[in-house]
Backbone as a ProteinNet text record, in pm:
[ID]
protein_1_A
[PRIMARY]
MSKRNQKILSKNLTKKIMTDLLLIFLNVAADVKEDDRKEDLQRLNFGVLVSFFQSK
[TERTIARY]
-413.1	-414.2	-559	-578.3	-713.4	-761.8	-893.1	-953.3	-901.9	-888.6	-843.3	-701.6	-612.9	-474.8	-468.8	-553.6	-558.7	-600.3	-697.6	-748.2	-638.9	-567.7	-458.9	-347.5	-312.1	-206.6	-245.7	-369.4	-419.8	-416.5	-458.1	-460.8	-319.3	-225	-86.1	-23.9	-55.4	-3.3	-58.2	-186.6	-249.6	-183.7	-158.5	-91.9	48.6	119.6	255.1	251.8	157.1	143.9	112.4	18.6	-18.7	99.6	178.2	295.3	396.8	418.1	510.5	461.9	330.7	275.1	292.6	271.5	287.9	431.9	527.8	668.8	697.6	639.4	656.2	596.3	474.6	409.2	493.4	546.6	625.6	755.3	814.2	935.4	904.9	791.1	749.2	726.4	659	631.2	761.3	860.3	988.3	1060.6	1030.9	1093.4	1027.4	906.4	836.4	911.3	939.5	1025.4	955	828.9	759.4	720.1	759.4	732.5	582.8	501.3	357	297.1	330.7	275.8	326	450.6	509.5	434.2	410.5	339.8	198.4	128.5	-7.1	-7.6	88.1	96.7	121.9	212.8	243.8	123.3	51.4	-67.3	-173.4	-194	-291.2	-255	-129.2	-85.7	-96.7	-63.4	-74.1	-220.6	-309.6	-452.9	-504.7	-457.5	-497.4	-451.8	-327.9	-274.5	-350.9	-374.7	-446.1	-585.4	-656.5	-792.2	-789.8	-687.2	-676.3	-658.6	-565.6	-539.8	-657.3	-731.4	-848.8	-957.7	-962.5	-1067.5	-1037.9	-916.8	-878.8	-904.9
-109.4	-11.6	31.3	159.5	209.1	170.8	172.9	140.3	236.4	364.2	467	434.9	400.1	366.3	241.5	143.6	21.4	52.2	141.6	178.9	250	342.9	416.3	320.1	230.8	133.1	43.1	-2.8	-89.9	-17.4	108.6	188.9	208.1	240.3	261.1	132.6	22.1	-107.3	-142.1	-116.2	-143.7	-59.7	68.5	155.2	103.4	57.9	4.3	-118.9	-208.1	-329.9	-292.3	-199.1	-158.9	-94.5	-14.5	49.2	-55.9	-156.3	-265.4	-341.8	-368.2	-439.8	-358.2	-227.3	-142.7	-148.6	-143.6	-151.3	-283.1	-390.8	-521.9	-516.9	-462.7	-453	-371	-258.8	-172	-240.3	-317.2	-392.3	-497.9	-564	-662.8	-592.5	-477.6	-402.3	-358.5	-322.4	-279.1	-393.5	-516.9	-634	-674.3	-623	-657.8	-594	-674.2	-626.6	-528.2	-554.9	-466.1	-336.9	-223.8	-93.6	-68.3	-109.1	-84.4	-154.4	-281	-357.1	-300.2	-260.8	-202.8	-75.8	10	135.4	109.4	13.6	-20.9	-72.2	-158.3	-213.6	-103.2	-12.5	95.3	185.9	214.5	300	231.6	102	24.6	24.1	-4.1	-11.3	123.9	231.6	365	396.8	359.1	380.7	305.6	182.6	100.9	167.4	214.7	278.3	406.6	489.9	615.9	589.3	494.6	466.5	408.9	331.2	276.3	388	481.1	587.2	683.6	702.5	789.4	727.5	595.4	527.8	528.2	560.6	557.7	691.4
2827.6	2718.8	2691	2675.1	2651.9	2511.6	2495	2364.2	2257.4	2295.1	2200.5	2152.1	2246.5	2209.9	2123.3	2153.4	2073.5	1930.1	1917.3	1785	1704.1	1768.8	1702.1	1660.7	1751.3	1723.5	1606.5	1608.2	1502.1	1367.2	1367.2	1243.9	1190.2	1279.3	1237.6	1184	1248.3	1204.3	1066.4	1046.5	917.2	808.3	837.5	739.3	708.6	810.6	792	702.3	728.6	647.3	502.2	482.7	347.1	274.8	347.4	287.6	244.6	331.7	297.9	175.2	170.8	55.8	-71.5	-61.9	-180.1	-230.9	-138.5	-179	-249.7	-199.9	-264.9	-405.7	-417.2	-548.3	-645.7	-596.8	-684.9	-726.7	-636	-670.9	-775.7	-761.7	-862.1	-995.7	-989.3	-1111.8	-1179.4	-1099.7	-1154.6	-1224.4	-1180.6	-1242.4	-1374.1	-1396.6	-1520.2	-1637.5	-1737.3	-1846.5	-1939	-1974.8	-2068.2	-1997.1	-2054.8	-1993	-1973.9	-2070.6	-2061.6	-1940.9	-1925.2	-1811.9	-1679.7	-1678.2	-1556.7	-1517.2	-1614.5	-1588.2	-1536.5	-1598.2	-1554.7	-1411.6	-1378.8	-1243.1	-1141.6	-1173.1	-1079.5	-1060.4	-1167.9	-1159	-1072.7	-1094.6	-1017.8	-869.3	-837.9	-698.3	-629.3	-700	-642.1	-611.6	-703.2	-682.5	-560.8	-544	-428.8	-299.4	-296.5	-175.9	-143.8	-244.3	-222.5	-167.2	-227.4	-179.7	-38	-6.7	128.7	231.4	205.5	303	312.7	204.1	209.8	296.7	300.5	377.6	527.7	566.6	709	775.7
[MASK]
++++++++++++++++++++++++++++++++++++++++++++++++++++++++

């Protein structure tokens, strides 16, 4: 496999892992009973995901 293909594969895998982690975070946030805390968690997780994809 060429270096270029390895780099693309690695990048796609990293994005997949981050997407899976975000879904887990959002599911945890959805389980939080207090609406305020839930909203804060979702905002935080969305910010983390956006900054991650911007860095790639």
